N, C-alpha and C positions, 0 to 999 in steps of 0.2 A: 452471515453478513450480508448486507445489502450492497453487492458490488455489481457494476455493469462493466463489461470490457468491450472496447472498440479499437480495432487496429493495434492491438498489444498494449493499450493503455487502459488503466483501471479507473473507475470512478465510484466514490462512496455515495449512495443514494439514501436521502432522508425525506420524510414527509414534513411539510411545513404547514400546519394548520391555519396560520394566520393568513396565508395566501391561498389555501386550499390547492396547492401544487407540491410536486416532488422536486426536490433540489439535488443536483448532482455536483459533486466537487471532484475534479480530475487529480489524482494522487500521483506523487512521485516527480512532479514538475519542478523546474527551477523558479517558477512563478504561479501565480493563481489563475485558475480557470474554472468557471462554474457554468451551470446551465439549469433550465427549469422545464418542466412539462408536466401534463396532467395524465398522460397514459405512457406505458412502456415504449410504444411506438414513437411517440412524440419526444419522449426522453432521449431515445437513441438518436433520433434526427437531429435534436439540438446538441447532443454530445458531440456528434460528427462535426456540426457547424462551429461549435466552440474550440474543438480540438484543432480544426483547420486554421481558424483565425489565430489561435495561440501558435501553432507550428509556423505560420507565415511571418507573424511578427518576430519569432525567434530567428527564423532564416534572414529576414531583412536586418536584424540587428547583430547577426553573427553570433548568437547565444546558443548554447546546447540546451534543447528543451527539456531533457531528463536530468533530474538531480543525480549526481555522482555519488556512490557509496564506496567507502573505503574497505568495507569488510570487517571493520573493527568497531566494537562498542563496549562500553562499561556496563556491567550488570551487577546491581547490588541486590543481594538476597540474604535472608537471615542466616546466622551461623549454623543453625541446626540443619537448614536445607543444604548448605555448603558442605557439611560433613557427610550427610546422606549421599550427596552427589559424589563426593570424593571416593567413599567406600563402594558405591555402586560401580563407578568407573574402574576402580582397582579390581573388583571382582570380576569384571568383564575383560580386564586387560586393556583397558582404553584410557585416554586422557579425559579429564573433565570437559575439555573443549570439544572433543569429538562426541561425547555423550550428549553435551547441550546442543551441538549442531543437529545431531539426529532427532532429538526431541523437538527442537524448533522447526525443523523440515516437516516432521509429522503434523505440527500444528498449523502450518500455512499451506500444506498440500491442497491442491485444487482437484 
C-alpha cells in the first residue's frame, strides 16, 4: 500500500500522470482533504499543511475531524467460505466473529 502517515493521520498516495505529480488523500476524515507533491519530502510538507487547514476548519465549525466507526459492519461472503469459517472456528473453539477479527487484524497490521 502507498500510505503516508503524519501525526497519526494516514493518506493514500497515488501518482497522477496527467499532472506528473503525486496526489495524497487523507483517509478517515469527516470531510475531504488532499494534497500534491513531486517528491516524498514535498508530499509530507503538503500533507502537514492540508491537515492543519482541515483541522483548523473543523475546530472553527465545532466538527469532529475523524470519522467515527461503530465497530460493526456487514460482510457478505460465499456460502462455501461461510461454511469453512464456521468449521474452522468450531475446531478452534472460537466464534466466527473472533476468527474473522484475528484474520482482519493480521491483514491490516502495520
